[in-house]
N, C-alpha and C positions, 0 to 999 in steps of 0.2 A: 539579453537578460535571461538568467536562469529561472526555471519554474520548479517548485517543490511539489511533488505529486503525492507523497505519503506522510505529510506532516514534517515537523522540524527534524525528526530523526531519520526520515526516509531519504531516498536518493533524489537527485534533481537532474533536469535536462537543460542544456543550454550552457551559457558562459557566465561566470562570475569572476571578474578580474582576469587573471591568466589561468583560471581553472575551468576545465570543460567537464560537464557531467553528461553521462550517457548510460544506456542500458544495452547489454548484449546477452542474448539467450536468458533473459530474466534476471541477469546479474547487474546491479547498479555499480558503476565504477566512475572514478574521476581521474583525469590526467592533466598534466601541466602543458599549456600551449608552448610549442617550441619557439625559442627566441627567433625573431626575424632578423635576417642579415640585411642590413641596409644596402650594402654593396658587395655582392658575391664575387666580384671580379677585381678585388684589390690585388696589388702586385704580389703580396705574400701568398694569397690563395691561388693565384694563377701559377706562381712558381711551384707550389706544392703539387698542383694537379699535373704539371708537366713532368715533375720528378716521378710521381707515381706512374704516369703513363709510360715513361721510359723503362721502368723496372718491369711493369706488367707486360709490355711488348716483348721483352726478352724471355720472361718466364712462362707466359701463358701457352706458347706453342709446345712446350715440353712438360705440361702439367703432370702427365702420368709418370714421367721420369722423376720429377721433383717429389712426387708423393712417396716414392721409394727412397730417393736420395736423402731427403730430410726427415724421414719418418722417426729416426732416433731423437730428433729435436722437436717433435710435435708434442710438446708438453703444455697443456692448457691453451693450445692453438693448433691449427691445422699445419700439416707439413708445408703446404704452399705459403702460408703466412710466415712460417719460420724462415723459408727461403727468401721471401720478400723482404723481411726485416734485415737479414744478413746482407743481401745484395744492395738494398737501399743505403745502408750505412757504410758498407765497405767497397762497393764496386761502382757506385754512381759517381759520375764526374761531369765536367762541363760547366758552362755559364749560361745564365738565362738568355734566350729561351732554348738553347741547344744543349739539353741534358742527355747524356748517353751513358751506356755501360762500358766500363773498362773490362774487356773480355779477359784480360790476363789476371784480373783480381776476382772475377765472378766465380761463384761456386754453384754447382748443381747437385752436390751431395756433400755430406759432412760425416766424418766418423774417424775412428782410430786405426782401422786396418791399413797396412802400408799401401800407398797409392802406386801410380804408374811411374816406372823409371825410364827416363829418356823418351817421353811421349812425343809423337810427331805425326803430321799429316802429309799425304802425297796424293797426286791425281794425275795418272798417266793415261787413263782410259776414259772416254766420254761417259758421263753419267755415273762415275764411280769414284769414291774417295777411299784411300787406304788409311787406316788408323793403326799406328804401330807403337810398340814399347819394348823394353828389355825385360825379360823374365827375371824378377828379383825374388823368386821363391826362396824360402829359408831365411829371409830377412824379417826378424821379429815373428809375426804371425802369418806372414804371406805364404800361401800354398799354391802349388801348381794348379789345383782344381778351383781356385777362386773364380767366380763367374764374372765375365766382363760385360759392362754396360757402357755404351758409347752414344754420344749425341753430337750432331752437327747442326749449327745454327747459321742461317742465312740472313744477315741483317738487312739486305736489300728487299727481300720478299717478306721478311718477318716470319719465315717458316723454320721448323726444326724437323730433322729426321733422326730417329733414334732406334737403337736396338737394345732391348732389355735382357737378352740372353745371347750375346754375340759370340760367345766362346769361353775359353778359360785363360787364366794368366799365362800358362805355358805356351799358348798359341803364338804370342808375340805380334800378331797382326790380325786385323779383320777388315774386310772390304764392305763398304756401305754403299748401296745403290741410292742415287739421289734423282730427283725429277730432272727431266731433260732441260727445262728452262733454267736450271742452276748453272749450266755451262757458261763460262766466262765470268761468273760471279764468285766472290770470295766467301768461304764458309769458315767458321771457327769450331774447333772440336774439343770435347772433354771426354775423359775416361774415368770410370768408376769401377772398383772391384768389390765384390760381395762374397762372403764365405758361402760355400756350396750348401752347408747344412742349414743356412738361414734363409735361403731363397724363397721357400714356401712358408716360412714362419715369420714371426715378428722379429725385426732387426734390433740388435743392440749396437751401441756405438763402436764396440770392438769388432763387429762383424761386417762393417761397411767402411769404405775408404772415403776420405775427402777427395773430391774430384780433382783431376790433374788437367790443366790446360794443355792441349796438344798442339796449340798454334793455329795458324790459318793457312789456307791454300786456295788458289784459284782453280775452280773445277774445269777439267778439260772438256 
């Protein structure tokens, strides 16, 4: 039961129906009690939690990369939330309870700058993965000096290794060192390009590429 302390026009403390009255720092306020969920483990809610978990597991290890890659789409939301929304709707697959990311459809960056041509992964040396592409400078706005960002994701360990300034488009290859325990495990790779002039400034959609899936490779 609620108690009125300052007359009928004053604040009150306690509960009246689904309204809760309280005082914080001398300020009287009221709030609505949240609706109680009779069964938080319905099949629909469990399915939703599993879907969310699958997307988070993929994106969270590369949060810093995502903040750059989806910054142009961070409109009234964070870059991470923009990436989550895209991958939830476009890359999530599987059946209950085995929801997984289709790595060929996943994106870790979005933009209009030309992406990687002929992206590929290789691993001939222990603890190292090569990420390669064909230099397509001169195609639309692609330049030799576009900065390369690469990320490798290990679905077994749930870890990601990424380089945010791995070289430039003209290099056509970068070697990424990975943890020793990646040996014998498969990693998936993505390549992003970003205009040199915007690396230290805010990105526009025309200055960053949509990520290119470079395939998968077993680490030597």
